[in-house]
N, C-alpha and C positions, 0 to 999 in steps of 0.2 A: 754514394756521396763521400767525399773526401773530408774527414773531420778536421784535417789540418787547416781548413779554411774557416775555422771558428763557427761551425754550425751553419754556414751559409745556406740559405734556402729554407731555414726553419724560423718560425715566428718565436721570438724570444719570450713572449708572454703566453706560450702554449700552456694549456691546462690539460690535466689528465682526462681521458675519455670517461664518461659516466659522471661528469660534473664535479670531480674532485677539486679541492680548494688549493692544493699545492701546485704551483706552476713548475713545469719541467725546465731543467737547465737547457740552454741552447744545444749543447753537445750530447745530450742524453737521447737514447733511442726510445725510451718508454718512461712513464712515471715511476718514481721510486716505489718499491713494493709490488710491482707487477710480477705475476708468476712467470718464471722463465727468464728473469733478469737478475743482474747483480751489479754491484758497484765495481768500478775499475778506475785506475788512474787516468786523468784527463790526458789525451794524447797531445793536446796543444801546448800544455805547460809542464808536462811530465810530472804532474801531481803537486807542483809547487804552489799553484793558485795565482801565480804572477807571470805576466808576459811584459817584458820591457818596463818593469817597475810599476805596472798597473795591474789591477785585478783581471784575471783571465776572462775574456768574454765567452769562452766555450763552456766553462764550468761555473761561471759567476764567482770566481775567486775561491772555490772550495777545494780544487784539486781533484775532484771526484765527479765522474759521470755514471749514469746508469745505462748498461748495455745488455743486449740479449746474450744469453749463454748458449753454447753449442749443444747440439743434440741431434739424434737421428742419423 
């Protein structure tokens, strides 16, 4: 999936597996705190939290998304 499209194809109200109460950001690959993940700058807004003067839809304006970390 190309993250530059603002998380296209993901439900913006996704909730973590296991019934967690924190919704995932559209550009995140996993819920925050998931083993094997870490925070990274949002690729859509380069960490600014803004796109064309509005909150970034990929990171919900935070400038940060949760992504899987490499291994193996």
